[in-house]
Backbone of each chain as ProteinMPNN parsed JSONL, in Angstrom:
{"seq_chain_A": "XXXXXXXXXXXXXXXXXXXXXXXXXXXXXXXXXXXXXXXXXXXXXXXXXXXXXXXXXXXXXXXXXXXXXXXXXXXXXXXXXXXXXXXXXXXXXXXXXXXXXXXXXXXXXXXXXX", "coords_chain_A": {"N_chain_A": [[3.897, 21.232, 19.505], [5.314, 20.187, 16.991], [4.439, 20.881, 14.326], [5.087, 18.859, 12.22], [3.156, 16.274, 11.452], [2.238, 13.003, 12.18], [0.625, 10.147, 11.84], [-0.518, 6.33, 12.361], [-0.069, 7.103, 15.837], [0.417, 5.078, 17.67], [0.68, 1.439, 16.651], [-0.368, -1.834, 16.259], [0.202, -4.615, 15.165], [0.121, -7.53, 13.528], [2.832, -10.477, 12.778], [3.724, -10.515, 9.372], [1.66, -9.438, 8.182], [0.821, -5.913, 6.822], [1.214, -2.708, 7.079], [0.649, 1.375, 6.837], [2.567, 4.328, 7.253], [1.671, 7.396, 8.256], [2.939, 11.027, 6.732], [2.655, 14.364, 7.64], [4.428, 16.745, 6.366], [5.865, 19.703, 7.94], [3.907, 23.012, 7.41], [5.379, 24.592, 4.273], [7.721, 22.773, 4.002], [9.463, 20.963, 2.073], [10.694, 18.87, 1.976], [11.038, 15.073, 2.731], [12.086, 12.709, 5.236], [12.645, 9.83, 6.203], [12.823, 7.993, 9.281], [14.031, 4.839, 11.234], [13.617, 3.675, 14.537], [14.913, 1.811, 16.587], [14.634, 0.063, 19.984], [16.166, 1.119, 22.542], [18.026, 2.156, 20.578], [20.479, 3.751, 17.75], [19.221, 6.591, 15.513], [18.117, 5.326, 12.236], [18.072, 5.871, 8.892], [16.245, 5.933, 6.828], [14.545, 6.492, 4.063], [14.056, 9.406, 1.972], [12.236, 11.916, 0.518], [11.928, 15.007, -1.719], [9.824, 17.54, -2.824], [8.028, 15.232, -4.231], [10.186, 13.792, -5.048], [12.284, 10.468, -5.004], [14.939, 11.194, -3.219], [16.962, 9.784, -2.025], [18.473, 6.854, -0.665], [18.737, 5.528, 2.353], [18.95, 2.573, 4.911], [17.222, 1.027, 4.114], [14.811, -1.647, 3.761], [14.463, -4.266, 1.685], [10.997, -4.818, 1.69], [10.148, -2.667, 2.46], [8.665, 0.432, 1.656], [8.471, 3.478, 0.154], [6.627, 6.977, -0.744], [6.08, 10.503, -1.758], [3.246, 12.331, -2.233], [1.524, 14.722, -4.337], [0.396, 16.646, -2.53], [2.572, 16.837, -0.672], [2.549, 15.415, 1.64], [3.626, 12.41, 2.869], [4.036, 8.79, 2.644], [4.986, 5.366, 4.37], [5.234, 2.429, 3.58], [5.263, -0.858, 4.901], [5.604, -4.148, 4.533], [4.946, -7.743, 4.839], [5.51, -8.004, 7.46], [7.725, -8.835, 10.53], [8.759, -9.326, 13.87], [11.473, -7.968, 14.179], [10.622, -5.613, 13.004], [9.468, -4.119, 15.29], [9.537, -0.927, 16.03], [10.303, 2.707, 16.475], [9.285, 4.98, 14.686], [10.108, 7.766, 12.646], [9.043, 10.815, 11.117], [10.432, 12.923, 9.256], [11.126, 16.664, 8.274], [12.235, 18.992, 6.197], [12.942, 22.207, 4.942], [14.264, 22.887, 2.752], [16.011, 20.728, -0.101], [18.542, 19.514, 1.443], [19.501, 19.121, 4.971], [20.125, 21.959, 5.729], [19.381, 23.768, 7.85], [18.339, 22.325, 9.808], [16.534, 19.64, 10.794], [12.826, 19.053, 11.531], [11.227, 16.969, 13.905], [8.826, 14.719, 13.732], [5.983, 13.43, 16.09], [6.114, 10.25, 15.792], [5.547, 7.073, 15.227], [4.813, 4.584, 16.786], [5.299, 1.316, 16.037], [4.313, -1.912, 17.212], [5.002, -5.693, 16.383], [3.583, -8.273, 16.429]], "CA_chain_A": [[3.529, 20.893, 18.454], [6.415, 20.436, 15.711], [4.563, 21.274, 12.836], [4.66, 17.664, 11.335], [1.871, 15.468, 12.03], [2.447, 11.403, 11.746], [-0.672, 9.004, 11.983], [-1.333, 6.639, 13.702], [0.506, 7.442, 16.946], [0.545, 3.649, 17.74], [-0.197, 0.515, 15.816], [0.209, -3.068, 16.962], [-0.167, -5.709, 14.209], [0.339, -9.472, 13.757], [3.511, -11.052, 11.389], [3.349, -10.887, 8.097], [1.009, -7.942, 7.874], [1.595, -4.738, 6.209], [1.015, -1.361, 7.673], [1.089, 2.316, 6.184], [2.206, 4.973, 8.345], [1.53, 8.426, 7.052], [3.373, 12.02, 7.913], [2.595, 15.337, 7.102], [5.532, 17.609, 6.691], [5.45, 21.115, 8.915], [4.08, 23.71, 6.501], [6.157, 25.208, 3.538], [8.683, 22.128, 3.965], [9.361, 19.731, 0.778], [11.384, 17.684, 2.17], [10.441, 14.449, 4.331], [12.342, 11.831, 5.871], [12.049, 8.59, 7.688], [13.92, 7.123, 10.26], [13.808, 4.047, 11.925], [14.642, 3.899, 15.73], [14.592, 0.586, 17.57], [14.501, 0.074, 21.652], [17.797, 1.906, 22.52], [19.152, 2.082, 19.382], [19.769, 5.396, 17.597], [18.213, 6.911, 14.192], [19.008, 4.663, 11.25], [18.359, 6.482, 7.809], [15.428, 5.057, 5.644], [14.794, 7.412, 2.842], [14.003, 10.901, 1.88], [12.232, 12.649, -0.707], [11.562, 16.421, -2.407], [8.751, 17.723, -4.268], [7.895, 14.116, -4.931], [10.93, 12.596, -5.501], [12.862, 10.251, -3.767], [16.401, 11.852, -3.325], [18.027, 9.457, -1.048], [18.323, 5.861, 0.287], [19.5, 4.572, 3.817], [19.139, 0.883, 5.167], [15.575, 0.71, 3.835], [14.39, -3.069, 3.215], [13.338, -4.046, 0.173], [9.908, -5.044, 2.275], [9.541, -1.374, 3.026], [8.599, 1.034, 0.124], [7.866, 4.756, 0.373], [6.344, 8.4, -1.433], [5.464, 11.359, -1.563], [2.114, 12.917, -2.612], [1.797, 15.94, -4.761], [0.516, 17.692, -1.382], [3.736, 16.814, 0.008], [2.5, 14.487, 2.491], [4.378, 11.139, 2.35], [3.531, 7.71, 3.199], [5.973, 4.508, 4.599], [4.801, 1.116, 3.381], [5.558, -2.094, 5.529], [5.247, -5.517, 4.415], [5.517, -8.63, 5.261], [5.971, -7.866, 8.949], [8.655, -9.439, 11.392], [9.249, -8.849, 15.279], [11.992, -7.075, 14.166], [10.318, -4.351, 12.556], [9.148, -3.162, 15.635], [10.214, 0.289, 16.749], [9.307, 3.572, 16.493], [9.192, 5.305, 13.091], [9.683, 9.11, 12.5], [9.289, 11.72, 9.849], [11.382, 14.5, 9.519], [11.305, 17.589, 7.569], [13.142, 20.369, 6.121], [12.483, 23.083, 3.833], [15.615, 22.406, 1.137], [16.78, 19.423, -0.144], [19.306, 18.93, 2.228], [18.864, 20.024, 6.012], [21.221, 22.873, 6.41], [19.06, 24.275, 9.012], [18.19, 20.774, 10.693], [15.322, 18.708, 11.027], [12.168, 18.61, 12.486], [11.004, 15.722, 13.572], [7.427, 14.518, 14.389], [6.148, 12.76, 17.456], [6.785, 9.095, 15.99], [4.715, 5.964, 15.184], [5.35, 3.429, 17.875], [5.028, -0.151, 15.699], [4.705, -2.915, 17.109], [4.756, -6.344, 15.339], [3.459, -9.772, 17.543]], "C_chain_A": [[4.428, 21.385, 17.323], [5.77, 20.943, 14.674], [4.293, 19.407, 12.229], [4.289, 17.138, 12.219], [2.308, 14.017, 11.436], [1.394, 10.645, 12.561], [-0.13, 7.851, 11.55], [0.056, 6.605, 14.363], [1.04, 5.998, 17.263], [-0.316, 2.628, 17.211], [0.778, -0.67, 16.592], [-0.496, -4.032, 15.67], [0.563, -7.226, 14.222], [1.978, -9.579, 12.107], [2.931, -11.198, 10.287], [2.785, -9.698, 7.778], [1.554, -6.983, 7.276], [0.687, -3.481, 6.587], [1.368, -0.189, 6.922], [1.157, 3.386, 7.388], [2.186, 6.382, 7.211], [2.316, 9.8, 7.998], [3.054, 12.87, 6.549], [3.618, 16.555, 7.014], [4.831, 19.599, 7.086], [5.188, 21.992, 7.273], [5.181, 24.471, 5.47], [7.592, 24.277, 3.372], [8.518, 21.178, 2.678], [10.104, 18.768, 0.646], [11.153, 16.73, 2.949], [11.145, 13.49, 4.17], [12.075, 10.762, 6.507], [13.374, 7.451, 8.027], [13.624, 5.746, 11.289], [14.704, 4.211, 13.655], [13.931, 2.661, 16.727], [14.996, 0.774, 18.97], [15.851, 0.847, 21.466], [18.78, 2.286, 21.661], [19.21, 3.903, 18.978], [18.923, 5.615, 15.969], [18.719, 6.703, 13.118], [17.467, 5.4, 10.16], [17.373, 5.622, 7.205], [15.88, 5.372, 3.955], [14.343, 8.68, 2.653], [13.674, 11.22, 0.523], [11.84, 14.197, -0.635], [10.913, 16.417, -3.134], [8.58, 16.339, -4.612], [8.393, 13.394, -5.322], [11.797, 11.902, -5.028], [14.444, 10.823, -4.369], [17.617, 10.932, -2.751], [17.739, 8.056, -0.21], [19.184, 5.579, 1.241], [19.376, 2.833, 3.5], [17.692, 0.523, 4.781], [15.499, -1.27, 3.335], [13.809, -3.119, 2.573], [11.477, -4.618, 0.309], [8.868, -3.665, 2.18], [9.444, -0.05, 1.543], [7.655, 2.439, 1.057], [7.38, 5.712, -1.037], [5.691, 9.37, -0.976], [4.792, 11.895, -2.44], [2.31, 14.667, -3.292], [1.49, 17.159, -3.609], [1.594, 17.515, -0.375], [3.845, 15.807, 1.183], [2.962, 13.467, 1.973], [3.926, 10.161, 3.018], [4.813, 6.199, 3.067], [5.009, 3.089, 4.62], [5.595, 0.219, 4.127], [5.02, -2.921, 5.281], [5.708, -6.868, 4.585], [6.288, -8.888, 6.113], [6.721, -8.864, 10.032], [8.449, -8.617, 13.044], [9.573, -7.879, 15.31], [11.859, -6.026, 13.713], [9.682, -3.604, 13.574], [10.021, -2.028, 16.055], [9.494, 1.539, 16.734], [10.157, 4.015, 15.472], [8.99, 6.559, 13.094], [9.931, 9.234, 11.102], [9.998, 12.588, 10.466], [10.954, 15.012, 8.428], [11.608, 18.896, 7.253], [12.896, 21.242, 4.775], [13.302, 22.72, 2.2], [15.92, 20.807, 0.963], [18.003, 18.524, 1.035], [18.799, 19.35, 3.666], [20.099, 20.941, 6.61], [20.397, 23.683, 7.5], [18.419, 23.466, 9.833], [16.869, 20.037, 10.23], [14.112, 19.219, 12.12], [11.36, 17.708, 12.777], [9.158, 15.688, 14.05], [7.174, 13.823, 15.599], [6.149, 10.785, 17.3], [5.361, 8.276, 15.995], [5.487, 4.885, 15.646], [4.607, 2.094, 16.785], [5.081, -1.426, 16.645], [4.165, -4.223, 16.931], [4.651, -7.5, 16.542], [2.878, -10.777, 16.912]], "O_chain_A": [[4.422, 22.503, 16.81], [6.504, 21.569, 13.908], [3.182, 18.999, 11.891], [4.635, 17.198, 13.399], [2.7, 13.938, 10.272], [1.383, 10.587, 13.791], [0.635, 7.883, 10.585], [1.087, 6.24, 13.798], [2.242, 5.833, 17.057], [-1.547, 2.658, 17.19], [1.872, -0.646, 17.156], [-1.699, -4.003, 15.41], [1.417, -7.716, 14.96], [2.054, -9.023, 11.012], [1.886, -11.816, 10.084], [3.419, -8.902, 7.086], [2.772, -7.026, 7.104], [-0.514, -3.44, 6.321], [2.367, -0.358, 6.222], [0.3, 3.487, 8.267], [2.485, 6.478, 6.021], [2.403, 9.873, 9.224], [3.071, 12.623, 5.343], [3.402, 17.416, 7.867], [3.901, 20.306, 6.697], [5.878, 21.814, 6.27], [6.014, 25.069, 6.151], [8.534, 24.779, 2.757], [7.417, 20.716, 2.381], [10.277, 17.992, -0.295], [10.979, 17.117, 4.104], [11.134, 13.056, 3.018], [11.235, 10.764, 7.407], [14.208, 6.7, 7.522], [12.807, 5.947, 12.187], [15.829, 4.633, 13.919], [12.867, 2.622, 17.344], [15.762, 1.717, 19.169], [16.425, 1.094, 20.405], [19.949, 2.627, 21.846], [18.577, 4.861, 19.422], [18.148, 4.793, 15.48], [19.61, 7.437, 12.689], [16.285, 5.439, 10.501], [17.725, 4.45, 7.062], [16.716, 4.985, 3.138], [14.242, 9.136, 3.792], [14.389, 10.989, -0.452], [11.45, 14.64, 0.446], [10.949, 15.668, -4.11], [9.198, 16.171, -5.664], [7.915, 12.41, -5.886], [12.511, 12.63, -4.338], [14.901, 10.85, -5.512], [18.82, 11.151, -2.893], [16.952, 8.043, 0.737], [20.372, 5.384, 0.983], [19.568, 2.135, 2.505], [17.155, -0.427, 5.35], [16.283, -1.829, 2.568], [12.773, -2.473, 2.414], [10.78, -4.791, -0.691], [7.663, -3.513, 1.982], [10.281, 0.083, 0.651], [6.806, 2.491, 1.947], [7.654, 5.34, -2.178], [4.887, 9.33, -0.045], [5.344, 12.101, -3.521], [3.032, 15.552, -2.833], [2.034, 18.263, -3.617], [1.484, 18.048, 0.729], [4.916, 15.414, 1.644], [2.88, 13.322, 0.754], [3.351, 10.445, 4.069], [5.413, 5.958, 2.019], [4.228, 2.79, 5.523], [6.797, 0.476, 4.051], [3.833, -2.923, 5.605], [6.912, -7.095, 4.461], [7.315, -9.566, 6.067], [6.013, -9.824, 10.337], [8.033, -7.468, 13.194], [9.025, -6.918, 15.849], [12.793, -5.233, 13.835], [9.244, -2.505, 13.233], [11.182, -2.236, 16.407], [8.279, 1.581, 16.929], [11.328, 3.687, 15.278], [7.869, 6.912, 13.461], [10.507, 8.545, 10.26], [10.179, 12.934, 11.634], [10.447, 14.306, 7.557], [11.278, 19.845, 7.964], [12.679, 20.727, 3.678], [12.939, 22.434, 1.059], [16.015, 19.945, 1.836], [18.162, 17.327, 1.276], [17.711, 19.925, 3.688], [20.798, 20.73, 7.602], [21.17, 24.422, 8.11], [17.833, 24.045, 10.747], [16.442, 20.108, 9.077], [14.343, 19.662, 13.245], [10.562, 17.466, 11.872], [8.516, 16.585, 14.596], [8.179, 13.56, 16.259], [6.174, 10.055, 18.291], [4.332, 8.646, 16.561], [6.487, 4.373, 15.142], [3.382, 1.98, 16.807], [6.206, -1.919, 16.723], [2.966, -4.32, 17.196], [5.496, -7.603, 17.431], [2.709, -11.852, 17.487]]}, "seq_chain_B": "XXXXXXXXXXXXXXXXXXXXXXXXXXXXXXXXXXXXXXXXXXXXXXXXXXXXXXXXXXXXXXXXXXXXXXXXXXXXXXXXXXXXXXXXXXXXXXXXXXXXXXXXXXXXXXXXXXX", "coords_chain_B": {"N_chain_B": [[31.529, 7.157, 2.468], [30.414, 9.358, 4.631], [31.167, 9.411, 8.423], [30.257, 9.36, 11.323], [31.52, 9.313, 14.748], [30.354, 8.728, 18.134], [31.034, 9.982, 21.491], [30.501, 9.716, 25.056], [28.972, 6.546, 25.698], [27.164, 6.452, 27.261], [26.458, 8.952, 30.258], [27.041, 9.89, 33.193], [26.37, 12.688, 35.741], [26.269, 15.376, 38.256], [23.978, 17.066, 39.65], [24.235, 20.573, 38.541], [27.069, 20.039, 38.065], [29.375, 20.007, 34.594], [28.592, 18.789, 31.559], [30.178, 16.71, 28.577], [29.881, 16.324, 25.402], [31.279, 14.409, 22.729], [31.904, 13.599, 19.68], [33.179, 12.832, 16.553], [33.491, 13.164, 12.73], [34.267, 11.796, 9.533], [34.289, 13.101, 6.857], [35.541, 15.595, 5.229], [34.275, 17.613, 4.047], [32.401, 17.994, 5.196], [29.495, 20.028, 6.378], [27.219, 21.195, 8.37], [26.643, 20.989, 11.33], [24.224, 19.822, 13.396], [23.07, 19.407, 16.632], [21.003, 17.174, 18.594], [18.303, 16.582, 21.042], [16.889, 14.233, 22.82], [14.299, 13.215, 24.545], [13.021, 10.797, 26.447], [10.855, 8.737, 24.699], [10.056, 10.336, 23.224], [10.015, 12.85, 20.631], [12.981, 13.699, 18.807], [14.98, 16.54, 18.965], [15.623, 19.817, 17.788], [18.962, 20.966, 19.54], [21.043, 22.972, 19.286], [23.007, 23.973, 16.308], [25.914, 23.982, 14.006], [27.616, 25.584, 12.168], [30.717, 25.138, 9.234], [32.099, 27.298, 8.66], [32.208, 28.585, 11.639], [33.553, 28.359, 14.437], [32.667, 27.989, 17.291], [29.894, 28.423, 19.455], [27.527, 29.667, 21.33], [24.474, 28.97, 23.136], [22.585, 29.88, 25.941], [23.263, 27.613, 28.519], [24.133, 25.653, 27.21], [26.863, 24.974, 24.58], [28.606, 24.859, 21.675], [31.34, 23.555, 19.916], [33.447, 23.384, 17.588], [36.161, 22.028, 15.758], [38.083, 21.825, 12.853], [40.188, 20.691, 11.414], [40.887, 18.667, 13.259], [38.622, 17.106, 12.794], [36.82, 17.058, 14.464], [33.541, 17.721, 16.89], [32.032, 18.987, 19.656], [29.411, 19.074, 22.324], [28.649, 21.254, 24.836], [27.527, 21.58, 28.144], [26.535, 23.254, 30.625], [25.867, 23.549, 34.543], [24.405, 21.513, 34.815], [20.804, 20.654, 34.992], [18.149, 18.221, 36.297], [16.242, 18.149, 34.438], [17.656, 18.504, 31.842], [18.306, 15.241, 31.441], [18.567, 13.134, 29.155], [18.889, 11.724, 25.691], [21.717, 12.621, 23.527], [22.16, 13.147, 20.46], [24.309, 14.284, 18.084], [25.288, 14.68, 14.693], [26.548, 15.366, 10.743], [26.607, 16.793, 8.133], [26.91, 16.834, 4.794], [27.376, 18.003, 1.792], [26.062, 16.714, -1.544], [25.121, 15.294, -4.39], [22.79, 16.833, -6.29], [22.31, 19.319, -4.393], [21.353, 18.41, -2.699], [21.849, 17.787, 0.566], [23.543, 15.062, 2.627], [23.195, 13.644, 5.556], [24.668, 12.284, 8.178], [23.815, 10.68, 11.611], [25.475, 10.324, 14.833], [25.65, 7.702, 17.271], [24.569, 8.513, 19.46], [24.188, 9.922, 22.973], [23.247, 9.333, 26.066], [22.122, 10.997, 28.598], [22.492, 11.287, 32.223], [21.316, 12.968, 34.641], [21.752, 13.493, 37.937], [20.396, 14.32, 40.529]], "CA_chain_B": [[30.69, 7.75, 3.183], [30.341, 9.983, 5.888], [31.372, 8.497, 9.627], [30.278, 9.768, 12.43], [31.224, 8.629, 15.889], [29.664, 10.01, 19.376], [31.163, 9.335, 22.977], [30.728, 8.331, 25.423], [27.805, 6.152, 25.093], [26.456, 7.16, 28.342], [27.421, 9.279, 30.888], [26.034, 10.356, 34.524], [26.688, 14.018, 35.883], [25.6, 15.426, 39.205], [23.563, 18.332, 38.975], [25.072, 21.272, 38.776], [27.789, 19.868, 36.891], [29.037, 20.197, 33.558], [28.669, 17.408, 30.931], [30.558, 17.141, 27.766], [29.411, 14.846, 24.26], [31.955, 14.526, 21.598], [31.747, 13.407, 18.014], [33.819, 12.725, 15.269], [33.495, 13.037, 11.629], [35.511, 11.36, 8.627], [34.5, 13.704, 6.047], [36.068, 16.876, 5.577], [33.057, 18.267, 3.077], [30.79, 17.716, 5.754], [29.84, 22.153, 6.868], [26.754, 21.458, 9.25], [26.751, 19.699, 12.453], [23.331, 20.008, 14.577], [22.687, 18.474, 17.789], [19.569, 16.477, 19.065], [17.976, 15.959, 22.169], [15.402, 13.342, 22.44], [13.874, 12.983, 25.969], [11.901, 9.834, 26.708], [9.256, 8.394, 24.421], [9.57, 11.789, 22.619], [10.827, 12.783, 19.198], [14.407, 14.384, 18.892], [14.819, 18.094, 18.732], [17.024, 20.134, 17.452], [18.855, 21.854, 20.594], [22.121, 24.125, 18.711], [23.797, 23.498, 15.149], [27.212, 24.76, 13.957], [28.574, 25.661, 10.726], [31.876, 25.107, 9.42], [32.692, 28.568, 9.091], [32.305, 28.947, 12.779], [34.611, 27.899, 15.414], [31.751, 28.195, 18.405], [28.28, 28.209, 19.222], [27.022, 29.236, 22.211], [23.113, 29.082, 23.809], [22.533, 29.831, 27.272], [23.717, 26.76, 29.474], [24.366, 25.01, 25.917], [27.873, 25.428, 24.122], [29.062, 23.626, 21.029], [32.991, 23.922, 19.139], [34.078, 22.941, 15.9], [37.515, 21.767, 15.299], [37.911, 21.144, 11.366], [41.301, 20.291, 11.368], [40.568, 17.636, 13.649], [37.907, 16.802, 12.763], [35.399, 16.423, 15.735], [33.208, 18.989, 17.692], [31.667, 18.975, 21.008], [28.398, 19.565, 22.898], [29.12, 21.06, 26.461], [26.406, 21.848, 29.003], [26.699, 23.576, 31.907], [25.407, 23.947, 35.019], [23.211, 20.768, 34.127], [19.685, 20.251, 35.616], [17.609, 16.735, 35.806], [15.399, 18.212, 32.657], [18.753, 17.596, 30.951], [18.419, 14.124, 31.065], [17.896, 12.764, 27.741], [19.716, 11.026, 24.665], [21.607, 13.258, 22.355], [22.451, 12.805, 19.6], [25.284, 14.994, 17.084], [25.241, 14.483, 13.257], [27.026, 15.417, 10.722], [25.831, 17.163, 7.305], [27.63, 17.457, 3.875], [26.93, 18.16, 0.331], [25.976, 15.721, -2.163], [24.481, 15.777, -5.765], [21.672, 17.629, -6.425], [21.935, 20.399, -3.621], [21.189, 17.597, -1.278], [22.866, 17.638, 1.494], [23.575, 13.847, 3.619], [22.75, 13.848, 6.846], [24.843, 11.287, 9.341], [23.766, 10.472, 13.224], [26.137, 9.581, 15.754], [24.659, 7.085, 17.668], [23.964, 9.23, 20.844], [24.678, 9.561, 24.315], [22.629, 8.798, 27.161], [23.014, 11.618, 29.857], [21.577, 11.019, 33.533], [21.94, 13.99, 35.894], [21.324, 13.285, 39.26], [19.704, 15.079, 41.44]], "C_chain_B": [[31.056, 8.195, 4.54], [30.338, 8.773, 6.835], [31.237, 8.989, 10.507], [29.929, 8.981, 14.104], [31.366, 9.339, 17.447], [30.123, 9.094, 20.847], [30.959, 10.502, 23.767], [28.971, 8.198, 25.0], [26.689, 6.537, 25.969], [27.703, 7.851, 29.461], [26.096, 10.036, 31.891], [27.319, 11.521, 35.185], [25.984, 14.306, 37.559], [24.879, 16.817, 39.062], [24.193, 19.277, 39.297], [26.426, 21.626, 38.178], [28.391, 20.047, 35.405], [29.359, 18.603, 32.533], [29.041, 17.695, 29.502], [30.531, 15.91, 27.104], [30.371, 15.378, 23.257], [32.174, 13.809, 20.248], [33.023, 13.694, 17.0], [33.501, 12.416, 14.158], [34.438, 12.737, 10.845], [35.401, 11.985, 7.651], [34.372, 14.926, 5.617], [35.229, 17.978, 4.746], [32.048, 18.398, 4.171], [30.704, 19.596, 6.463], [28.801, 22.273, 7.61], [26.869, 20.281, 10.044], [25.877, 20.207, 13.412], [23.693, 19.472, 15.595], [21.023, 18.579, 18.323], [19.182, 16.021, 20.368], [16.701, 15.197, 22.175], [15.4, 12.515, 23.956], [12.683, 11.284, 25.683], [10.721, 9.318, 26.083], [8.961, 9.491, 23.635], [10.419, 11.855, 21.394], [12.467, 13.777, 19.539], [14.078, 15.826, 18.501], [15.865, 19.091, 18.518], [17.09, 21.364, 18.536], [20.137, 23.378, 20.021], [22.833, 23.208, 17.351], [25.263, 25.1, 15.146], [27.718, 24.828, 12.692], [29.458, 25.781, 10.466], [32.915, 26.176, 9.333], [32.709, 29.102, 10.793], [32.876, 27.821, 13.97], [34.025, 26.662, 16.828], [30.493, 28.675, 18.099], [27.76, 28.462, 20.732], [25.764, 29.949, 22.759], [22.568, 29.279, 24.651], [23.76, 28.986, 28.314], [24.597, 25.961, 27.753], [25.47, 25.064, 24.783], [27.981, 24.563, 22.945], [30.328, 24.205, 20.345], [32.653, 22.854, 18.356], [34.945, 22.576, 15.861], [37.526, 20.978, 13.706], [38.882, 20.284, 11.13], [41.301, 18.926, 11.771], [39.352, 16.708, 13.105], [36.376, 16.011, 13.566], [34.821, 17.845, 16.194], [32.457, 18.231, 19.289], [30.827, 19.134, 21.642], [28.808, 19.37, 24.703], [27.477, 21.526, 27.033], [27.026, 22.176, 30.373], [25.701, 23.856, 32.86], [23.983, 22.741, 34.847], [21.907, 20.581, 35.66], [19.02, 18.915, 35.218], [17.021, 17.168, 35.063], [16.059, 18.0, 31.702], [18.848, 16.173, 30.491], [17.953, 13.365, 29.923], [19.167, 11.868, 27.094], [20.089, 12.542, 24.006], [22.549, 13.103, 21.523], [23.233, 13.99, 18.114], [24.779, 14.207, 15.681], [25.992, 15.824, 12.389], [26.471, 16.228, 9.101], [26.688, 17.36, 5.564], [26.508, 17.1, 2.451], [26.756, 17.556, -0.381], [25.409, 16.178, -3.24], [23.218, 16.021, -5.88], [21.068, 18.584, -5.738], [21.17, 19.509, -2.685], [22.377, 17.39, -0.192], [22.301, 16.168, 2.713], [23.621, 14.311, 5.05], [23.068, 12.131, 8.026], [24.619, 11.37, 10.809], [25.109, 9.635, 13.941], [25.413, 9.196, 16.556], [23.857, 7.233, 19.278], [24.129, 8.697, 21.803], [23.759, 9.542, 25.106], [23.207, 9.659, 28.537], [21.856, 11.504, 30.802], [22.034, 12.357, 34.456], [21.4, 13.37, 37.112], [21.257, 14.017, 40.299], [20.849, 15.726, 42.788]], "O_chain_B": [[31.772, 7.622, 5.36], [29.893, 7.651, 6.596], [32.342, 9.338, 10.923], [28.927, 8.431, 14.562], [32.18, 10.181, 17.825], [29.735, 7.978, 21.194], [31.097, 11.698, 23.512], [28.147, 8.938, 24.463], [25.562, 6.866, 25.599], [28.908, 7.65, 29.612], [24.968, 10.468, 31.654], [28.545, 11.409, 35.185], [25.224, 13.452, 38.015], [25.351, 17.631, 38.268], [24.855, 19.166, 40.329], [26.896, 22.723, 37.877], [27.396, 20.386, 34.764], [30.117, 17.666, 32.784], [28.512, 18.673, 28.974], [30.865, 14.816, 27.559], [30.365, 16.563, 22.925], [33.369, 13.51, 20.257], [33.628, 14.756, 16.855], [33.09, 11.256, 14.127], [35.547, 13.199, 11.115], [36.404, 11.781, 6.966], [33.259, 15.45, 5.564], [35.555, 19.162, 4.823], [30.94, 18.897, 3.973], [31.671, 20.215, 6.906], [28.76, 23.446, 7.983], [27.081, 19.105, 9.748], [26.338, 20.949, 14.28], [24.805, 18.948, 15.549], [20.214, 19.501, 18.418], [19.761, 15.03, 20.815], [15.661, 15.531, 21.608], [16.126, 11.614, 24.376], [11.843, 11.017, 24.824], [9.644, 9.36, 26.677], [7.795, 9.719, 23.31], [11.35, 11.086, 21.155], [12.728, 14.39, 20.574], [13.098, 16.186, 17.849], [16.925, 19.066, 19.143], [16.273, 22.268, 18.713], [19.992, 24.545, 20.384], [23.114, 22.011, 17.415], [25.487, 26.19, 15.672], [28.319, 23.845, 12.259], [29.936, 26.659, 11.184], [34.089, 26.147, 9.703], [33.337, 30.136, 11.023], [32.514, 26.66, 14.161], [34.373, 25.55, 17.226], [30.036, 29.146, 17.057], [27.561, 27.442, 21.392], [25.744, 31.172, 22.9], [21.459, 28.791, 24.435], [24.798, 29.484, 28.75], [25.821, 25.991, 27.626], [24.879, 25.25, 23.719], [27.467, 23.453, 23.079], [30.332, 25.429, 20.212], [31.92, 21.867, 18.412], [34.666, 23.362, 16.767], [37.091, 19.852, 13.464], [38.621, 19.169, 10.676], [41.609, 18.029, 10.986], [39.464, 15.482, 13.133], [35.527, 15.134, 13.405], [35.407, 18.906, 15.976], [32.525, 17.073, 19.7], [31.426, 19.971, 22.316], [29.065, 18.429, 25.454], [26.501, 21.738, 26.314], [27.818, 21.498, 31.028], [24.656, 24.349, 32.437], [22.805, 23.092, 34.776], [22.123, 20.44, 36.864], [19.189, 18.444, 34.092], [17.042, 16.227, 34.27], [15.595, 17.454, 30.701], [19.343, 15.861, 29.409], [16.776, 13.004, 29.912], [20.134, 11.433, 27.719], [19.268, 13.453, 23.898], [23.722, 12.929, 21.85], [22.464, 14.378, 17.234], [23.987, 13.265, 15.688], [26.111, 16.946, 12.881], [25.267, 15.981, 9.171], [27.046, 18.532, 5.443], [25.511, 16.417, 2.215], [27.915, 17.14, -0.389], [25.117, 17.373, -3.279], [22.478, 15.146, -5.43], [19.906, 18.942, -5.928], [20.352, 20.015, -1.916], [23.509, 16.916, -0.285], [21.262, 16.111, 3.371], [24.122, 15.361, 5.454], [22.273, 11.294, 8.452], [25.309, 12.234, 11.35], [25.567, 8.551, 13.58], [24.461, 9.908, 16.876], [23.063, 6.55, 19.926], [24.24, 7.481, 21.958], [22.907, 10.075, 24.395], [24.152, 9.373, 29.272], [20.663, 11.57, 30.503], [23.191, 12.514, 34.845], [20.413, 12.648, 36.976], [22.268, 14.297, 40.943], [20.401, 16.428, 43.694]]}, "name": "protein", "num_of_chains": 2, "seq": "XXXXXXXXXXXXXXXXXXXXXXXXXXXXXXXXXXXXXXXXXXXXXXXXXXXXXXXXXXXXXXXXXXXXXXXXXXXXXXXXXXXXXXXXXXXXXXXXXXXXXXXXXXXXXXXXXXXXXXXXXXXXXXXXXXXXXXXXXXXXXXXXXXXXXXXXXXXXXXXXXXXXXXXXXXXXXXXXXXXXXXXXXXXXXXXXXXXXXXXXXXXXXXXXXXXXXXXXXXXXXXXXXXXXX"}
């Protein structure tokens, strides 16, 4: 157990639907990062939050949004889902705004859009 | 922005042989270089990292070297074992505004160790 908790582990939904992925960072970590990993692909950075504030945006679609709550957990909202959104979504956390000591990744949420 | 290139994309070695994965980066301000191992269906895990003030770091069978002048860094795995089979990602981290470090990942190397 890495200390970063992601729920749910698996999600199957239909095109056009909306889902919410949840992440609880490791205790003491203030930064949360979201990554998308499609089949046999690399890690695509979506968005980062630090202590409740958005810090950086990557290749995140307008249909996707995220937030970090006062208790530091984060949610990634994916709407108007398309088949191509099927992927493994990872959350990672680190103690400071950057990642000078590396990320700790959660186990991921596997999203399947049918 | 930073660009990280990783080679090779796939690598097959015989058990007991060495494996080398190479990455290059473009931003000379990058100062932290972690490596992650991702086994099939699992989360990426940090296995070793190196900072820009160090040229080499070793941890048992794995080592990482950094050449700041040439802007490249490499992962070396010696005496490979079947459990080393995984996808390995390099990354480069550089400071951005507001104390934020921006991390850019390489595209990954799928290592297969043949028993």
